[in-house]
C-alpha positions in Angstrom: 52.6 -48.5 7.2 50.5 -45.3 7.6 46.9 -45.7 8.5 46.0 -43.9 5.2 47.3 -46.8 3.2 45.0 -49.2 5.0 42.0 -47.5 3.5 43.2 -47.6 -0.1 41.6 -49.8 -2.7 43.5 -53.0 -3.5 43.3 -54.8 -6.7 44.3 -54.7 -10.3 44.5 -51.3 -12.0 41.9 -51.0 -14.8 41.7 -48.3 -17.5 38.9 -47.2 -19.8 39.4 -44.8 -22.7 36.9 -42.0 -23.0 36.6 -39.6 -25.9 35.2 -36.1 -25.4 33.6 -34.2 -28.2 33.3 -30.4 -27.8 29.9 -29.1 -28.8 31.0 -25.9 -30.7 27.6 -24.2 -30.6 27.2 -24.8 -26.9 30.2 -23.5 -24.8 30.9 -25.6 -21.8 29.2 -28.7 -23.2 30.9 -32.0 -24.1 29.7 -35.5 -25.1 31.7 -38.5 -23.9 31.8 -42.0 -25.4 33.7 -44.8 -23.6 35.5 -47.4 -25.6 33.8 -50.2 -23.6 30.3 -49.0 -24.8 30.5 -46.8 -27.9 26.7 -46.6 -28.2 26.2 -44.9 -24.8 26.8 -41.1 -25.0 27.0 -39.1 -21.8 26.4 -35.3 -22.0 28.6 -33.1 -19.7 27.8 -29.4 -19.1 30.2 -27.2 -17.1 27.8 -25.1 -15.0 30.2 -22.8 -13.3 34.0 -22.3 -13.0 35.4 -20.1 -10.3 37.2 -16.9 -11.3 39.4 -16.9 -8.2 43.0 -18.0 -8.1 44.5 -20.1 -5.4 42.9 -22.7 -3.1 39.3 -21.6 -3.6 39.2 -22.6 -7.3 36.3 -24.8 -8.0 34.1 -26.2 -10.8 30.5 -27.4 -11.0 29.6 -29.9 -13.7 26.3 -31.6 -14.6 26.0 -34.8 -16.7 23.4 -37.2 -17.8 23.4 -40.4 -19.8 20.8 -42.9 -20.9 20.9 -46.6 -21.1 18.3 -49.4 -21.7 17.6 -49.4 -17.9 17.0 -45.7 -17.5 18.7 -42.3 -17.2 21.5 -41.4 -14.8 21.8 -37.7 -13.7 24.9 -36.5 -11.7 26.0 -33.1 -10.3 29.7 -32.9 -9.5 31.4 -30.3 -7.2 35.2 -30.2 -7.7 37.7 -28.2 -5.7 41.4 -27.7 -5.7 41.3 -28.0 -1.8 39.7 -30.5 0.5 37.4 -27.8 2.1 35.9 -24.6 0.8 34.4 -21.5 2.2 30.5 -21.3 2.2 
């Protein structure tokens, strides 16, 4: 077997259903609720989408969600290729 497969997670596949709600008055903003915890809402905001075509396409997204133990903030950089130009 290829060395790549040795680094893959092993275990039972799990799924969670999430529902996104578009915030019509705020373009690029969505709220997400997961079926495992319908009382916790996570707010997602698309900060930037690339206007380029091809391998340099990217997106930047910010989200935050609260729980009884605190607030979690995340910034996600997503690309259609494994590396990007500066």
